[in-house]
C-alpha positions as CSV (number, residue, x, y, z in Angstrom):
1,M,113.1,-59.3,-36.5
2,A,115.1,-60.2,-39.9
3,R,117.2,-63.2,-39.3
4,R,120.8,-62.1,-39.1
5,K,124.2,-64.1,-39.5
6,K,124.3,-67.0,-37.2
7,L,127.2,-66.6,-34.8
8,Y,127.1,-69.7,-32.5
9,E,124.7,-72.6,-31.7
10,G,124.8,-74.2,-28.2
11,K,122.7,-76.9,-26.5
12,A,120.0,-74.5,-25.4
13,K,120.4,-71.1,-27.6
14,V,121.5,-69.9,-30.8
15,L,123.4,-66.5,-31.1
16,Y,122.9,-64.1,-34.1
17,E,124.4,-61.0,-35.1
18,G,122.6,-58.1,-33.7
19,P,121.2,-55.2,-35.3
20,E,124.0,-52.7,-34.1
21,P,127.6,-53.2,-33.5
22,G,128.3,-54.8,-30.0
23,T,124.9,-56.4,-30.0
24,I,123.9,-60.0,-30.0
25,V,120.3,-61.5,-30.6
26,Q,119.9,-64.6,-28.3
27,Y,117.3,-67.3,-29.4
28,F,116.1,-69.8,-26.5
29,K,115.5,-73.4,-28.2
30,D,113.3,-75.8,-27.1
31,D,116.1,-78.4,-26.7
32,A,116.7,-80.1,-23.4
33,T,119.9,-82.0,-22.9
34,A,121.5,-83.6,-19.7
35,F,124.8,-85.8,-18.9
36,N,126.6,-83.7,-21.3
37,A,124.2,-83.8,-24.2
38,E,124.3,-87.8,-23.7
39,K,120.1,-87.4,-22.8
40,K,118.2,-85.1,-25.4
41,D,114.9,-84.2,-26.0
42,V,112.7,-81.3,-27.4
43,I,110.1,-79.6,-24.6
44,D,107.7,-77.5,-26.4
45,G,107.6,-74.1,-25.0
46,K,110.8,-74.4,-22.9
47,G,112.6,-71.9,-24.9
48,V,109.8,-69.4,-24.4
49,L,109.6,-69.8,-20.6
50,N,113.4,-69.5,-20.1
51,N,113.4,-66.5,-22.2
52,R,110.8,-64.6,-20.1
53,L,112.6,-66.1,-16.6
54,S,116.3,-65.0,-17.8
55,E,114.8,-61.7,-18.6
56,F,113.2,-61.4,-14.9
57,F,116.4,-62.5,-13.2
58,M,118.7,-60.0,-15.5
59,N,116.3,-57.0,-14.9
60,G,116.4,-57.8,-11.1
61,L,120.4,-57.7,-11.3
62,T,120.3,-54.6,-13.2
63,Q,118.0,-52.8,-10.3
64,I,120.6,-54.1,-7.5
65,G,123.7,-53.0,-9.5
66,V,124.8,-56.1,-10.8
67,P,126.2,-55.3,-14.5
68,N,124.9,-57.9,-16.9
69,H,124.3,-58.5,-20.7
70,F,120.6,-58.2,-21.1
71,I,119.3,-55.1,-23.1
72,K,115.7,-56.0,-23.9
73,R,113.3,-58.7,-24.8
74,L,112.7,-58.7,-28.5
75,N,109.8,-61.3,-28.7
76,M,108.8,-64.5,-27.3
77,R,112.1,-66.4,-27.9
78,E,114.5,-63.8,-28.5
79,Q,116.4,-61.3,-26.4
80,L,119.1,-58.4,-27.5
81,V,122.2,-58.5,-25.5
82,R,125.5,-56.9,-25.0
83,A,128.2,-58.9,-27.1
84,A,130.9,-59.8,-24.4
85,E,134.3,-61.6,-24.7
86,I,133.0,-64.9,-22.6
87,V,135.4,-66.0,-19.9
88,P,135.7,-69.8,-20.3
89,L,134.4,-70.7,-17.0
90,E,131.3,-71.7,-15.3
91,V,130.9,-70.1,-12.0
92,I,129.1,-72.5,-9.6
93,V,127.6,-71.3,-6.3
94,R,126.2,-74.0,-4.0
95,N,124.1,-73.4,-1.0
96,Y,123.3,-76.8,-0.4
97,A,124.9,-80.1,-1.3
98,A,123.3,-81.7,-4.5
99,G,124.4,-83.2,-7.7
100,S,128.1,-83.9,-8.1
101,M,129.1,-82.1,-5.0
102,A,127.0,-84.6,-3.0
103,K,128.6,-87.4,-5.0
104,R,132.0,-86.5,-4.5
105,L,131.8,-85.7,-1.0
106,G,129.4,-88.4,0.0
107,L,127.0,-86.0,1.4
108,E,123.1,-86.3,1.4
109,E,121.4,-84.3,-1.1
110,G,120.1,-81.3,0.6
111,T,122.6,-80.8,3.4
112,R,122.9,-77.2,4.1
113,L,126.5,-76.1,3.7
114,P,128.2,-73.8,6.3
115,R,128.3,-71.0,3.9
116,P,127.8,-70.4,0.1
117,I,130.7,-72.1,-1.6
118,V,131.9,-70.8,-5.1
119,E,133.3,-73.3,-7.5
120,F,134.7,-73.1,-11.1
121,S,134.6,-75.4,-14.1
122,Y,136.5,-75.1,-17.2
123,K,134.0,-74.7,-20.3
124,D,135.0,-77.5,-22.6
125,D,132.1,-80.3,-23.4
126,A,134.8,-82.5,-24.7
127,L,136.3,-82.9,-21.5
128,G,133.4,-83.0,-19.3
129,D,133.7,-79.1,-18.0
130,P,136.1,-80.2,-15.5
131,L,136.3,-78.7,-12.1
132,V,139.3,-76.2,-11.8
133,P,140.9,-74.3,-8.9
134,E,141.8,-70.7,-8.9
135,E,145.6,-71.4,-9.4
136,Y,144.9,-73.1,-12.8
137,I,142.5,-70.3,-13.8
138,I,145.2,-67.7,-13.2
139,A,148.2,-69.7,-14.6
140,F,146.5,-70.1,-17.7
141,G,145.4,-66.9,-18.1
142,W,141.8,-67.4,-18.4
143,A,141.2,-64.6,-15.8
144,S,143.5,-62.7,-13.4
145,Q,143.4,-62.5,-9.7
146,Q,141.5,-59.4,-9.8
147,D,139.0,-60.9,-12.2
148,M,138.7,-63.7,-9.8
149,D,138.1,-61.5,-7.1
150,D,135.4,-59.5,-9.0
151,I,133.9,-62.5,-10.3
152,V,133.5,-64.2,-6.7
153,A,132.1,-61.0,-5.3
154,M,129.6,-60.7,-8.3
155,A,128.5,-64.3,-7.8
156,L,127.7,-63.9,-4.2
157,R,125.8,-61.1,-5.1
158,V,123.7,-62.6,-7.5
159,N,123.2,-65.5,-4.8
160,D,122.0,-63.2,-2.4
161,F,119.3,-61.8,-4.8
162,M,118.3,-65.2,-6.2
163,S,118.1,-66.8,-2.9
164,G,115.8,-64.0,-1.4
165,T,113.7,-64.0,-4.6
166,M,113.2,-67.7,-4.5
167,F,112.6,-67.8,-0.8
168,G,110.0,-65.2,-1.2
169,V,107.9,-67.4,-3.3
170,G,108.4,-70.7,-1.5
171,I,111.6,-72.0,-3.4
172,K,114.8,-72.9,-2.1
173,L,117.6,-72.0,-4.2
174,I,120.0,-75.2,-3.9
175,D,122.5,-74.1,-6.4
176,F,123.2,-72.2,-9.9
177,K,125.8,-71.8,-12.5
178,I,126.4,-68.4,-14.2
179,E,128.9,-67.2,-16.9
180,F,130.8,-63.8,-17.1
181,G,131.9,-61.8,-20.1
182,R,134.2,-58.8,-20.6
183,V,132.9,-55.8,-22.4
184,Y,135.3,-52.9,-23.0
185,E,134.8,-49.1,-22.2
186,G,137.6,-47.8,-24.2
187,D,140.4,-49.7,-23.4
188,F,139.5,-51.0,-20.0
189,P,137.5,-54.1,-19.6
190,R,134.7,-54.3,-17.6
191,L,133.2,-57.9,-16.3
192,I,129.5,-58.8,-16.7
193,V,127.1,-61.5,-16.2
194,A,126.3,-63.3,-19.5
195,D,124.6,-66.1,-20.8
196,E,121.4,-66.8,-19.0
197,I,119.7,-67.5,-15.6
198,S,116.9,-70.0,-15.7
199,P,115.8,-73.1,-14.5
200,D,118.1,-74.8,-17.0
201,S,121.3,-73.3,-14.8
202,C,119.8,-73.6,-11.2
203,R,118.5,-76.4,-8.8
204,L,115.4,-75.1,-7.4
205,W,113.2,-77.1,-4.7
206,D,109.9,-76.3,-3.0
207,I,110.4,-75.2,0.3
208,E,107.7,-77.2,1.8
209,T,107.6,-80.4,-0.2
210,G,111.3,-80.7,-1.6
211,Q,109.8,-81.3,-5.1
212,K,112.2,-80.5,-7.8
213,L,111.5,-77.5,-10.1
214,D,114.5,-77.5,-12.3
215,K,116.1,-79.5,-15.0
216,D,116.7,-82.2,-12.6
217,V,113.0,-83.2,-13.6
218,F,114.4,-84.0,-17.1
219,R,117.7,-85.6,-16.0
220,Q,115.7,-88.0,-13.3
221,D,112.4,-88.5,-15.3
222,L,110.3,-86.9,-12.2
223,G,107.8,-85.5,-14.5
224,S,106.7,-82.6,-16.9
225,L,109.8,-80.3,-17.2
226,N,107.4,-77.6,-18.7
227,D,105.0,-78.0,-15.6
228,A,108.1,-77.4,-13.3
229,Y,109.3,-74.3,-15.2
230,T,105.7,-72.9,-15.6
231,E,105.3,-73.2,-11.6
232,V,108.4,-71.1,-11.1
233,A,107.3,-68.5,-13.6
234,R,103.9,-68.4,-12.1
235,R,105.0,-68.0,-8.4
236,L,107.5,-65.2,-9.8
237,G,104.5,-63.3,-11.5
238,V,106.0,-63.9,-15.0
239,L,103.1,-66.0,-15.8
240,P,99.4,-65.0,-14.8
241,S,98.2,-66.7,-11.8
242,N,95.6,-68.8,-13.6
243,V,97.9,-70.7,-15.7
244,T,98.5,-74.0,-14.2
245,H,100.8,-75.5,-16.7
246,A,102.4,-74.8,-20.0
247,T,101.3,-76.5,-23.3
248,T,102.9,-76.2,-26.7
249,K,102.7,-72.2,-26.5
250,P,102.6,-70.9,-23.1
251,T,100.2,-68.0,-22.4
252,L,102.7,-65.3,-21.3
253,I,101.8,-61.5,-20.1
254,N,103.6,-58.8,-22.0
């Protein structure tokens, strides 16, 4: 489709004005970043894979009644989404200790948590997206108490869906982060899942081998990020079963 006005460019995506009021075109880049963009690279084909995987997960959420911003995929790198007023929080759901939690608490990576734990970080790259408690969120007006109750409930539903889906293809969902936005139906705001859901925003380990199939491959120099993401897509049926790895232009089914 014809290129429209750029609204925002982040580390992994570019947002453009949509063809109709209340819509946005979300373009997935090949850029890979880690450690608050201190480590950077361009991984050919990564944006294509994340576009297709996010489409898969958002459609799954729609099927189980979790509202989200996804409307349709436009092409290999772009999707049409609903415009939303983004809540300035990253919502993190953890099933196993890993990453910053393991470091903070001195836990061995992969330790199963007694129950899923929901954490919140304030979206501000300059501050390093610091963890914040609910009291801060409500006091500063980023979200109301009712919003927080709804966000936690929806995040746990997303976790149930994601965990089951991944377990079915031999992958353990260690943790993930999502974002929420507000859309208005008349004068009434409604919370929806926004941004993306992809291996960029999840930790995914093979159940049998413990092999990492997420952005930790890039963070920790564990091999080919494209191979890891392609394996996730292949298991989920987003790629044909005869594709074993992604080159510069992955072959994707329509």
